[in-house]
VEXTI-692340 format. One line per 3 residues: their letters; for each residue x, y, z negated of C-alpha. Coordinates in steps of 0.2 Angstrom, whole numbers, plus 5000, padded with zeros to 4 digits. Each point is the difference from the previous one (the first is absolute). Example, Ala and Ser with C-alpha at 12.3 -4.5 7.8 and 13.67 -1.06 7.14 Angstrom:
# residues 2
AS	5062/4978/4961 | 5006/5017/5003
***
This chain:
# residues 859
XXX	5001/5000/4999 | 5005/5019/5007 | 5003/5012/4986
XXX	4988/5010/4995 | 5004/5016/4999 | 5011/5000/5015
XXX	4993/4991/5014 | 4993/5006/5014 | 4986/4999/5010
XXX	4989/4988/4990 | 4981/4996/5004 | 4987/5006/4988
XXX	4994/4987/4993 | 5017/4997/4994 | 5001/5017/4992
XXX	4984/4999/4990 | 5005/4981/4994 | 5017/5006/4995
XXX	4991/5016/4990 | 4988/4988/4991 | 5018/4991/4997
XXX	5007/5016/4994 | 4983/5002/4988 | 5002/4983/4994
XXX	5018/5005/4996 | 4997/5015/4988 | 4985/4992/4992
XXX	5013/4987/4994 | 5013/5012/4996 | 4985/5011/4989
XXX	4995/4984/4991 | 5015/4996/4995 | 5005/5017/4993
XXX	4984/4992/4989 | 5011/4989/4993 | 4992/4984/5007
XXX	5012/4984/5001 | 4987/4991/5011 | 4998/5015/5014
XXX	5023/5001/4999 | 5002/4983/5003 | 4989/4998/5015
XXX	5007/5017/5008 | 5017/4992/4998 | 4991/4986/5008
XXX	4995/5008/5016 | 5016/5012/4999 | 5009/4981/5003
XXX	4988/4995/5013 | 5003/5017/5010 | 5020/4998/4998
XXX	5000/4986/5008 | 4986/5002/5014 | 5016/5016/5002
XXX	5012/4989/5000 | 5005/5000/4983 | 5007/5017/5001
XXX	5000/5012/4986 | 5002/5016/4994 | 5003/5014/5016
XXX	5004/4988/5013 | 4982/4994/4995 | 4992/5017/5012
XXX	5014/5002/5012 | 5001/4988/5016 | 5014/4989/5004
XXX	5007/4995/5019 | 4989/4984/4993 | 4983/5008/4997
XXX	5002/5011/5016 | 5004/4985/5011 | 4984/4988/4993
XXX	4988/5015/5001 | 4993/4995/5017 | 4994/4984/4995
XXX	4993/5007/4984 | 4989/5013/5008 | 4995/4986/5012
XXX	4993/4987/4984 | 4984/5009/4990 | 5004/5004/4981
XXX	4990/4996/4984 | 5002/5011/4985 | 4992/4994/4986
XXX	4995/5013/4985 | 5005/4993/4983 | 4980/5000/4996
XXX	4999/4986/5014 | 5017/4991/4995 | 4993/4998/4981
XXX	4983/4995/5006 | 5007/4985/5010 | 5010/4995/4987
XXX	4986/5000/4989 | 4991/4989/5014 | 5016/4987/5000
XXX	4997/5000/4982 | 4983/4997/5002 | 4999/4988/5011
XXX	5014/4988/4989 | 4986/5001/4986 | 4987/4992/5014
XXX	5013/4988/5005 | 5002/4997/4981 | 4980/4997/4997
XXX	4999/4989/5015 | 5010/4987/4989 | 4996/5006/4983
XXX	5017/5006/4994 | 4997/5013/4985 | 5019/5001/4998
XXX	5002/5007/5014 | 4984/5010/5002 | 5007/5008/4982
XXX	5016/5006/5007 | 4993/5005/5017 | 4985/5009/4990
XXX	5015/5009/4988 | 5006/5007/5018 | 4981/5004/5008
XXX	5002/5011/4986 | 5018/5010/5000 | 4994/5003/5020
XXX	4983/5005/4993 | 5007/5015/4988 | 5011/5004/5015
XXX	4985/5006/5011 | 4987/5006/4987 | 5011/5012/4993
XXX	4999/5009/5014 | 4983/4996/5007 | 4989/4985/4994
XXX	4998/4982/4999 | 4998/4991/5017 | 4987/4988/5003
XXX	5009/4986/5003 | 5006/5002/4982 | 4984/5001/4994
XXX	4993/4986/5011 | 5015/4989/4995 | 4997/5001/4978
XXX	4980/4999/5004 | 5005/4982/5010 | 5010/4997/4987
XXX	4991/5003/4986 | 4986/4987/5005 | 5011/4987/5006
XXX	5007/5003/4984 | 4987/4996/4992 | 4992/4987/5012
XXX	5018/4989/4996 | 4998/5002/4981 | 4981/4994/5000
XXX	5007/4985/5010 | 5013/4997/4988 | 4987/4999/4986
XXX	4992/4985/5009 | 5016/4990/5009 | 5006/4986/4990
XXX	5017/5007/5009 | 5011/5011/4994 | 5011/5012/5007
XXX	5017/5003/4998 | 5009/5006/4984 | 5006/5013/5016
XXX	4984/5004/5006 | 4992/5001/4985 | 5013/5013/4993
XXX	4997/5011/5017 | 4982/4997/5001 | 5000/5006/4979
XXX	5010/5018/5005 | 4989/5003/5014 | 4985/5000/4989
XXX	5006/5013/4989 | 5008/5010/5013 | 4984/5000/5012
XXX	4989/5004/4986 | 5009/5017/4996 | 5005/5005/5018
XXX	4981/4996/5007 | 4995/5012/4985 | 5008/5014/5010
XXX	4990/4998/5015 | 4984/4995/4993 | 4988/5014/5011
XXX	5010/4993/5018 | 4999/4983/4996 | 4984/5001/4996
XXX	4995/5011/5017 | 5009/4985/5009 | 4990/4984/4992
XXX	4984/5007/5004 | 5005/5002/5020 | 5015/4994/5003
XXX	5001/5003/5019 | 4992/5017/4999 | 5014/5005/4988
XXX	5014/4995/5010 | 4995/5006/5019 | 4995/5016/4993
XXX	5010/5016/5001 | 5000/5011/4985 | 5007/4996/4984
XXX	4994/5007/4985 | 5011/5007/4988 | 5006/4990/4989
XXX	5013/5004/4983 | 5006/4986/4992 | 5001/5000/4980
XXX	5015/5007/4993 | 5013/4989/4997 | 5012/5001/4984
XXX	5014/5010/5004 | 5015/4990/4999 | 5010/5017/4992
XXX	4999/5009/4985 | 4990/5012/4994 | 5008/5015/5001
XXX	4997/5015/4987 | 4995/5017/5007 | 4998/5016/4989
XXX	4985/5007/4997 | 4989/5013/4990 | 5004/4996/4982
XXX	4985/4994/4993 | 4999/4983/5013 | 5011/4991/4986
XXX	5008/5003/4984 | 5017/5003/5008 | 4992/5011/5015
XXX	5003/4983/5013 | 4987/4992/5010 | 5006/4982/5009
XXX	4997/5003/5021 | 4996/4984/5008 | 5006/4997/5019
XXX	4996/5016/5013 | 4998/5011/4986 | 4985/4998/4992
XXX	4999/4999/4982 | 4997/4985/4991 | 4984/4999/4989
XXX	4994/4989/4987 | 4983/5001/4996 | 4985/4983/4996
XXX	4997/4999/5019 | 5016/4996/5007 | 5009/4988/4984
XXX	4996/4984/5010 | 5009/5006/5015 | 5013/5005/4989
XXX	5001/4983/4991 | 4998/4992/5018 | 5017/5009/5005
XXX	5011/4996/4984 | 4992/4982/5002 | 5006/4997/5017
XXX	5018/5006/4997 | 5001/4988/4986 | 5014/4991/5003
XXX	5008/5008/5014 | 5020/5010/4998 | 5003/5016/4998
XXX	4985/5002/4991 | 4998/5012/4986 | 4990/4992/4984
XXX	5004/5014/4989 | 4992/5012/5012 | 4985/4990/5001
XXX	4998/4997/4982 | 4998/5019/4999 | 4989/4999/5013
XXX	4989/4987/4990 | 5000/5011/4985 | 4995/5013/5008
XXX	4985/4990/5008 | 4997/4992/4983 | 4995/5020/4994
XXX	4987/5006/5012 | 4994/4980/5001 | 4980/5003/4995
XXX	4993/4982/5000 | 5004/4986/4991 | 5003/4989/5015
XXX	5014/5011/5006 | 5010/5002/4984 | 4998/4981/5001
XXX	5008/5000/5016 | 5013/5012/4999 | 5007/4994/4982
XXX	5000/4982/5008 | 5011/5006/5014 | 5008/5014/4988
XXX	5006/4984/4988 | 5006/4988/5018 | 5011/5015/5003
XXX	5008/5003/4985 | 5006/4979/5000 | 5004/5003/5018
XXX	5015/5012/4992 | 5010/4983/4994 | 4996/4992/5016
XXX	5015/4999/5013 | 5010/5012/4991 | 5015/4998/4989
XXX	4991/5004/4987 | 4999/4983/4988 | 4986/5005/4989
XXX	4987/5013/4997 | 5003/5018/4990 | 4991/5000/4985
XXX	4993/5018/5007 | 4993/4990/5015 | 4995/4986/4989
XXX	4989/5010/4985 | 4993/5010/5017 | 4995/4984/5006
XXX	4992/4993/4984 | 4992/5019/4998 | 4992/4999/5016
XXX	4995/4982/4997 | 4992/5002/4981 | 4990/5015/5012
XXX	4996/4987/5012 | 4990/4991/4985 | 4992/5012/4995
XXX	4993/5006/5017 | 4995/4982/5002 | 4992/4995/4981
XXX	4988/5018/5003 | 4995/4998/5019 | 4995/4980/4999
XXX	4993/4997/5017 | 5016/5002/5008 | 5013/4984/4998
XXX	5017/4999/5005 | 5002/4982/5006 | 5013/4991/5011
XXX	4987/4994/5013 | 4993/5016/5005 | 5000/5007/5017
XXX	5008/5015/5006 | 4990/5015/5005 | 5005/5005/5016
XXX	4991/5018/5000 | 5007/5015/4995 | 4987/5012/5000
XXX	4989/4991/4988 | 4998/4990/4986 | 4993/4984/4998
XXX	4983/4997/4996 | 4995/4984/4992 | 4986/4991/5003
XXX	4985/5002/4983 | 5004/4989/4986 | 5019/4995/5008
XXX	5015/5009/4991 | 5013/5008/5012 | 5017/4991/5005
XXX	5017/5007/5002 | 5013/4991/5003 | 5013/4995/4988
XXX	5008/4993/4986 | 5001/5005/4983 | 5006/4985/4993
XXX	5016/5000/5011 | 5004/5019/4996 | 4999/4996/4981
XXX	5011/4986/5007 | 5013/5012/5007 | 5000/5011/4987
XXX	5006/4986/4989 | 5011/4995/5014 | 5011/5017/4999
XXX	4999/5002/4981 | 5011/4982/5000 | 5009/5007/5013
XXX	5006/5016/4990 | 5003/4990/4987 | 5013/4990/5008
XXX	5011/5013/5007 | 5000/5012/4982 | 5012/4998/4988
XXX	4990/4991/4986 | 5013/5004/4984 | 4996/5022/5005
XXX	4983/5011/4996 | 4994/4999/5018 | 4995/4983/4999
XXX	4991/5002/4984 | 4989/5014/5009 | 4997/4989/5017
XXX	4996/4985/4988 | 4987/5011/4993 | 4991/5001/5016
XXX	4994/4982/4996 | 4987/5006/4990 | 4992/5011/5013
XXX	5003/4987/5012 | 4989/4984/4990 | 4988/5016/4996
XXX	4996/4994/5019 | 5003/4982/5000 | 4982/5001/4988
XXX	4991/5011/5012 | 5002/4991/5014 | 4995/4985/4993
XXX	4985/5008/4992 | 4997/5008/5018 | 5005/4981/5010
XXX	4985/4992/4986 | 4988/5013/5005 | 5004/4997/5018
XXX	4997/4981/4998 | 4983/5004/4993 | 4994/5006/5016
XXX	5000/4983/5013 | 4995/5008/5013 | 5017/5009/4999
XXX	5010/4985/5001 | 5015/5005/4991 | 5013/4982/4998
XXX	5002/4994/4985 | 5019/5001/5004 | 4999/5018/4997
XXX	4997/4998/4980 | 5012/4983/4999 | 5013/5013/5006
XXX	4998/5016/4986 | 4996/4987/4987 | 5016/4992/5004
XXX	5008/5018/4999 | 4990/5004/4985 | 5008/4981/4991
XXX	5016/5007/5007 | 5001/5015/4991 | 4998/4993/4981
XXX	5003/4981/5001 | 5019/5003/4994 | 4996/5015/4987
XXX	4995/4997/4982 | 4984/5003/4993 | 5002/5019/4994
XXX	5007/5007/5016 | 4985/4991/5010 | 4988/5010/4989
XXX	5007/5014/5003 | 4999/4997/5018 | 4981/4995/5001
XXX	4995/5014/4985 | 5006/5014/5013 | 4992/4991/5013
XXX	4985/4998/4995 | 4998/5018/4993 | 5002/5005/5020
XXX	4987/4989/5007 | 4982/5011/4998 | 4989/4992/4989
XXX	4988/4994/5010 | 5011/4988/5006 | 5004/4981/4993
XXX	5010/4985/5008 | 4989/4984/5000 | 5016/4992/5000
XXX	5006/5007/4987 | 4990/5008/4989 | 5005/5019/4992
XXX	5001/4989/4981 | 5014/4988/5004 | 5011/5010/5002
XXX	5001/5000/4983 | 5006/4983/4998 | 5015/4996/5014
XXX	5002/4984/4999 | 4982/4998/5006 | 5003/5014/5014
XXX	5014/4988/5006 | 4990/4985/4999 | 4983/5006/5008
XXX	5012/5008/5016 | 5008/4983/5001 | 4985/4988/5000
XXX	4992/5013/5014 | 5015/4998/5010 | 5001/4980/4998
XXX	4980/5001/5007 | 5003/5012/5015 | 5015/4997/5005
XXX	5010/4985/5007 | 5019/4997/5005 | 5013/5015/4997
XXX	4990/5011/4987 | 4992/4987/4989 | 5018/4994/4997
XXX	5006/5018/4997 | 4984/5001/4987 | 5005/4982/4992
XXX	5017/5006/4998 | 4997/5019/4992 | 4989/4990/4989
XXX	5014/4989/4994 | 5011/5013/4999 | 4987/5010/4991
XXX	5000/4986/4984 | 5017/4997/4999 | 5004/5018/4996
XXX	4987/5002/4988 | 5008/4983/4992 | 4983/4985/5005
XXX	5014/4990/5006 | 4989/4985/5000 | 4986/5006/5010
XXX	5015/5010/5013 | 5008/4980/5001 | 4986/4990/5002
XXX	4991/5012/5013 | 5018/5001/5009 | 5001/4982/5003
XXX	4980/4997/5002 | 5002/5010/5013 | 5013/4991/5011
XXX	5008/5015/5009 | 5016/4993/4995 | 5000/4987/5014
XXX	4992/5012/5012 | 5009/5015/4998 | 5012/5002/5013
XXX	4987/5001/5011 | 4997/5018/4994 | 5005/5016/5007
XXX	5015/5006/4991 | 4991/5014/4987 | 4989/4985/4994
XXX	5017/4989/4998 | 5008/5014/4988 | 4987/5002/4990
XXX	4996/4982/4998 | 5022/5002/4993 | 4994/5014/4988
XXX	4986/4988/4994 | 5011/4987/4999 | 5013/5013/4989
XXX	4987/5006/4989 | 4993/4983/4996 | 5016/4994/4994
XXX	5005/5017/4989 | 4982/4996/4992 | 5006/4983/4996
XXX	5016/5007/4992 | 4988/5010/4991 | 4989/4988/4992
XXX	5018/4990/4995 | 4996/4989/5013 | 5019/4997/5006
XXX	5000/4985/5009 | 4985/5007/5011 | 5008/5015/5002
XXX	5017/4995/5007 | 4991/4987/5011 | 4991/5015/5008
XXX	5012/5012/5002 | 5013/4986/5006 | 4994/5002/5020
XXX	4998/5019/5000 | 5018/5002/4987 | 5008/4984/5007
XXX	5000/5008/5016 | 5012/5015/4996 | 4989/5011/5014
XXX	4988/5007/4985 | 5000/5017/5008 | 4994/4994/5019
XXX	4987/4989/4992 | 4990/5012/4989 | 5004/5014/5015
XXX	5010/5009/4987 | 5015/5006/5010 | 5009/4992/5018
XXX	5013/4989/4997 | 5017/5006/5016 | 5011/4982/4998
XXX	5014/5005/5009 | 4997/4986/5015 | 4981/5002/5002
XXX	4994/4997/5019 | 4984/5014/4992 | 4995/5009/5017
XXX	4997/5019/4996 | 4982/4998/5003 | 5000/4988/4987
XXX	5008/5009/4988 | 4990/5013/5005 | 4982/4989/4996
XXX	5011/4995/4983 | 5002/5020/4993 | 4978/5001/5008
XXX	4998/4985/4986 | 5008/5005/4984 | 4986/5004/4988
XXX	5003/5019/4989 | 5011/5000/4986 | 4984/5000/4988
XXX	4996/4985/5006 | 5015/4993/4996 | 5003/4986/4987
XXX	5018/5001/4990 | 5011/4988/5007 | 5013/5003/4985
XXX	4984/4996/4989 | 4999/4983/5013 | 5016/4995/4998
XXX	5002/5000/4984 | 4983/4990/4995 | 5005/4987/5013
XXX	5020/5000/4994 | 4993/4997/4982 | 4988/4986/5006
XXX	5016/4991/5008 | 5011/5002/4984 | 4986/4992/4989
XXX	4996/4986/5012 | 5018/4995/5005 | 5008/5003/4983
XXX	4994/4985/4994 | 5000/4990/5017 | 5019/5004/4998
XXX	5005/4994/4984 | 4986/4982/5002 | 5012/4997/5017
XXX	5013/5006/4991 | 4999/4985/4985 | 4990/4986/5011
XXX	5013/4998/5015 | 4988/4986/5009 | 4987/5014/5002
XXX	4997/5005/5017 | 5004/5018/5003 | 4988/5013/5004
XXX	5000/5018/5003 | 4988/5011/4996 | 5004/5016/5007
XXX	5017/5002/5011 | 5001/5019/4999 | 5000/4998/4983
XXX	5011/4987/4999 | 5015/5008/5011 | 4996/5016/4989
XXX	5004/4989/4985 | 5016/4992/5007 | 5008/5017/5010
XXX	4998/5008/4979 | 5006/4984/4993 | 5017/5002/5013
XXX	5004/5018/4993 | 5016/5001/4993 | 4996/5015/4987
XXX	4981/5004/4997 | 4996/5016/4992 | 4983/5007/4995
XXX	4986/5000/5008 | 4995/5011/5013 | 4984/4998/5008
XXX	4986/4986/5000 | 5008/4989/5007 | 5016/5002/4987
XXX	4986/4997/4986 | 4993/4985/5007 | 5015/4990/5004
XXX	5009/5005/4982 | 4986/4992/4994 | 5000/4985/5010
XXX	5017/4997/4991 | 4995/5005/4984 | 4989/4988/5001
XXX	5006/4986/5006 | 5012/5002/4984 | 4985/5001/4990
XXX	5003/5015/4994 | 4982/5004/5004 | 4998/5018/4990
XXX	5013/5007/5010 | 4990/4994/5014 | 4984/5007/4994
XXX	5010/5018/4997 | 5007/5000/5017 | 4984/4997/5008
XXX	4988/5011/4989 | 5015/5015/5005 | 4994/5000/5016
XXX	4993/5017/5006 | 4990/4993/5014 | 4987/4993/4987
XXX	4993/5018/4996 | 4991/5003/5017 | 4987/4984/4997
XXX	4984/5002/4989 | 5001/4995/4981 | 5020/4997/5002
XXX	5003/4995/4980 | 4988/4985/5004 | 5013/4995/5014
XXX	5012/5002/4990 | 4995/4989/4985 | 4995/4988/5014
XXX	5015/4999/5007 | 5009/4999/4983 | 4989/4985/4993
XXX	5003/4991/5018 | 5019/5003/4999 | 4999/4992/4984
XXX	4991/4983/5005 | 5011/4999/5015 | 5015/5002/4988
XXX	4993/4982/4990 | 4995/4993/5016 | 5021/5004/5008
XXX	5006/4996/4982 | 4989/4984/4997 | 5010/4994/5018
XXX	5016/5005/4998 | 5001/4991/4981 | 4993/4989/4999
XXX	5010/4987/5003 | 5008/5002/4985 | 4988/4998/4988
XXX	4992/4988/4991 | 4983/5008/4993 | 4997/5017/5001
XXX	4987/5011/4986 | 4988/5009/5007 | 5003/5012/4986
XXX	5018/5002/5005 | 4996/5006/5016 | 4987/5012/4998
XXX	5012/5008/4987 | 5013/5000/5015 | 4987/5009/5014
XXX	4989/5008/4986 | 4985/4995/5006 | 4984/4987/4992
XXX	5003/4982/4996 | 4983/4998/5009 | 5007/5009/5015
XXX	5018/4990/4999 | 4990/4981/4998 | 4990/5005/5017
XXX	5014/5005/5009 | 5009/4984/4995 | 4985/4990/5003
XXX	4996/5008/5018 | 5017/4995/5006 | 5001/4982/4993
XXX	4980/4997/5010 | 5010/5008/5018 | 5014/4987/4994
XXX	5013/5014/5000 | 5006/4995/4983 | 5002/4984/4992
XXX	4995/5000/4983 | 4985/4997/4989 | 4992/5012/4990
XXX	4999/4992/4983 | 4983/5013/4991 | 5002/4991/4982
XXX	5017/5008/4996 | 5000/5015/5014 | 5013/4993/5008
XXX	5008/4995/5019 | 5008/4984/5003 | 5009/4998/5016
XXX	5001/4984/5007 | 5019/4995/5003 | 5006/4991/5018
XXX	5016/4995/5006 | 5010/5015/4997 | 5009/5002/5017
XXX	5018/5007/5002 | 5004/5011/5012 | 5011/4986/5010
XXX	4981/4991/5001 | 4992/5013/5006 | 5011/5007/5013
XXX	5001/4980/5007 | 4981/4999/4998 | 4999/5014/5012
XXX	5013/4992/5012 | 4989/4987/5000 | 4984/5009/5004
XXX	5011/5008/5014 | 5006/4986/5007 | 4985/4992/5001
XXX	4993/5014/5012 | 5014/5000/5010 | 4998/4982/5002
XXX	4982/5003/5004 | 5002/5013/5012 | 5012/4989/5010
XXX	4991/4984/5000 | 4986/5013/5009 | 5011/5005/5013
XXX	5006/4985/5004 | 4981/4993/5003 | 4995/5017/5012
XXX	5018/4999/5008 | 4998/4980/5006 | 4980/5002/5001
XXX	4993/4986/4988 | 5016/4986/5006 | 5011/5000/4985
XXX	4997/4980/4997 | 5002/4995/5019 | 5019/4994/4998
XXX	4993/4987/4986 | 5001/4984/5003 | 4986/4989/4995
XXX	5000/4990/4983 | 5018/5006/4996 | 5014/5013/5000
XXX	5001/5008/5014 | 5007/5014/5007 | 5018/5008/4999
XXX	5009/4996/4987 | 4992/4985/4992 | 4992/5003/4983
XXX	5000/5018/5000 | 4992/5004/5017 | 4987/4986/4995
XXX	4998/5007/4982 | 4998/5018/5008 | 4987/4997/5015
XXX	4991/4985/4991 | 4997/5008/4981 | 4980/5003/5001
XXX	4998/4981/5005 | 5011/4991/4991 | 4993/5007/4984
XXX	4983/4999/5004 | 4993/5016/4992 | 4997/5016/5002
XXX	5018/5013/5001 | 5005/5011/4984 | 5001/5016/5001
XXX	5016/5005/5005 | 5008/4983/5009 | 5013/4995/4988
XXX	4993/5009/4985 | 5013/5004/4986 | 4993/4992/4983
XXX	5012/5006/4989 | 5005/4986/4990 | 4997/4998/4982
XXX	4994/5017/4997 | 4988/5000/5016 | 4992/4986/4991
XXX	4998/5009/4986 | 4993/5013/5007 | 4987/4990/5008
X	4995/4993/4985
***
């Protein structure tokens, strides 16, 4: 094509087309100055296409003729040229997209329809910005809506379901078409009245589509003082002042809702706008809608940002707004917030419910309360617990508990109306939250929580599950809430409720009830199938039951219960009270992040030092008598109760110099050595000097119980150690030695005799213990017996290995009826041992009998 400015002798048609093209370029330049990114992209494409037509020339060379162009001018003049305007080009692109949509409709490809529909809307925005929406676009969106409704109707009755991709595209198109066709309702109705006449008519009425929400932020323009507190008024795109009126509330809410989740959204500005909208709201319905959106937007401040938890200021604002929402709902019983309500799309007028029905607003108060609870927990996880800020933040738990109780009352109120179809899961979730706030607290603290919570609830409201009177007895309150969850929930919530009740019983010294409930639940068999948070709750409950058994003086039961947790060396990790960072661990950053999210706030922690002290003390009271028993009787099979305790004791005994005890572990190790040596008073002194006992309730009672236990175990240790040196021993002597009653000494000795731990008899007439003397073994004889046992075990292991290697052919070389095999008598004896003797083989093959000493022992 020749240059536009320097060409000569061009036809009038060419000049007119060039003028039209020039006009279109001027239009594009004007639009690019207005800041439209899409138009600037189109102008770049058109310039690129014109550059290609001019042979790739740019700059001034584009407007100058060169030799090649002058030579080809004669040939160009012979062929007619067709120059298209920008509008015609866009219409052609629009027709191309419409054709692709028609092809996708024929094959029912909703994924492609959704993609091309987005392209179609982008093209229409460019055309409608200068003129108006074309008729072929109206035809396409109207036909698409009809086809969509037809497809949905077919899917409801069809047994063959769509694939996942197609169904996802269909669901996306439902929302897109519903939102998009609302702007062109008038034109679509005209098209549906008479499709042929609408498409053939030349006259087109002006149609102004609804204003799209501006992607740019609002700007502030200085106006006359009095418009605003600071003399500023918010001005939107186009220089029009934004008006906050009751009529515009729903339009502003729709704009804010549609911008949720998008990038570069100023949520702080949205919160400020909604606060102003709430100030101008008139009807209860408007206030409820604004409050629901405002609370959700506050939660969005921490979503997708580097902030890990909600600030205290925003949390308190959301809490106050939730309280206001409850007040509005309680004052207007004809409006309810339920999850299964349909969204109202008309921004001009509020919905009008049918007579006798309640106005449903979509939303979930239970989810809002749960999110508030999670945000408070997350903030407590990140605040240093040893600062005043943690205490201040923890004081917000009372306000949260008030909202939990009010949400529970509201759900109960909704469940009374069967027409609302409120799921039972909502009630279970909110009751579970209430249980989780009280199960780990002492009764005195829960009493304060309950009193303040019911004070904030209006007197006309009461709970059917937990009436106001039940708040006086906390044990009854916990039992009622947990029983409700047992009857109405399943799986995880039921298991968590069961564990919470067991924890509460163990915390309040009801050991036998807590133990029986835990055993009857059989949760220890299926806890591996639950989620990690429930497994953490199970570990906490198990530890609390063990501590309860210790406070009740049941040392053996306490040690058995705590062994699984304390014996693993991973108490912090199992109780979610800290992250164990190992040097060569294979933990990914994502797993570590999830582990930190599961950590419990500091006020819910179980004191790990106290836990270790209780476990080691119980292990000492069980292990020291056992060590004395195995030391005096080598023939008794050695067994270990606590490997951790044994390892610590051996390490302490290997130390050359032992200084005064510095920590809890040193106190217990030195008390163990004193108890083993018979110095029970020193052991009592060392154990009672541990300061950690002061953290337990009734610490004096605990110390008295420990003194009695040490006296009893000291008596058992003394009898195990020195029984071989006595023929008779007076009960009164033992009573004076250990400062306990003779009746207690007789009870301990009788128990040891009945369990066959002590070879003696109790002479009740003379109040004496008569020891039965057997054959006393010397050190050499004891070692010989030990060696014979080991040799027997080695022979058995060798013969089992031989049978496995030969696969039952060990006697294959034995001759019939005589000695066989290599070596004569030796081989025959080895091969035919069992058949020659005609009886069962004795334990260990050639058992060492021990001669006369062995016979005396057997007798």
